[in-house]
C-alpha positions, 0 to 999 in steps of 0.5 A: 864883204866876201869876194864875188859879190856885185852891188845891186843897190845902195841907200844912205839915210840920216840917223832918224827912225823916220828913215827906217821906212826907206830901208824897208822899201829897199828890202822889199825892192831887193827881195822882189828883184832877187825872188826871195821866198815869202817865208824867208822875207821876214828874216831879211826884214827883221835882221836888216832893220835891226842892224839899221836900228843898231847903227842909228841908236848905238853907232851914230847915237841918234845924231841926224847929221851922221848917216847910215849907209846900206849896200846890197850885193848879190852873188849866184847863191846868196846876197848881202846887206852891208850896214855902216854907221859913222860912230866909234865902233864897238867890241863885237867879239865880247857881247853878253849872251842875251839868253843867260839868266841874268840878261833875260829880263833886260830890255835890250841886247838881243839885236845881234843875237837876232841877226845871227839867228835869222841870217846865214852869217853875220860879219863885223868889220871896221871896228864894229862900224860895219856889219855884213849880213848874208842870206841864202837864196833858198 
C-alpha cells in the first residue's frame, strides 16, 4: 500500500460466499463515513466484491478454513481497500485480455479488468495474494 494512509476499518471472513454480505456491510459503512458520492458507490461495491470473490475462488480455492482479510485505509484525497487471501498467489503481470476476440465468450476472466476500470488504480503485491484498490474522494 502507498504511504500516508490511516487504517479506518478491517474485516476477516472465511472463504465462503455467505460471507460476502459482511463485506458489503463494510463497504456501506466506509462509504457513508467517508461521504462517498452515491454515483461512485457502485464502483466501490463492484470492484471490492470482485476482489473478495477472486480471493475466495481463485486464491483460497473455496477452503473455508482460509480467511480473506479486508483492510480499509484513508487519506485526504483518496481511500483504499486492500484484500488479501491465503492462497499461492498468481502471475498478475500476464493476464489474458478479456476484450480479445478469443476471450469474449468465456464465462470468467473479467474480474481484474473490471476492478481496473472502476477504480483509480489497482496494485498487486505478495505474489498476487494481496490487491490494493484505490478510489478517489471525488
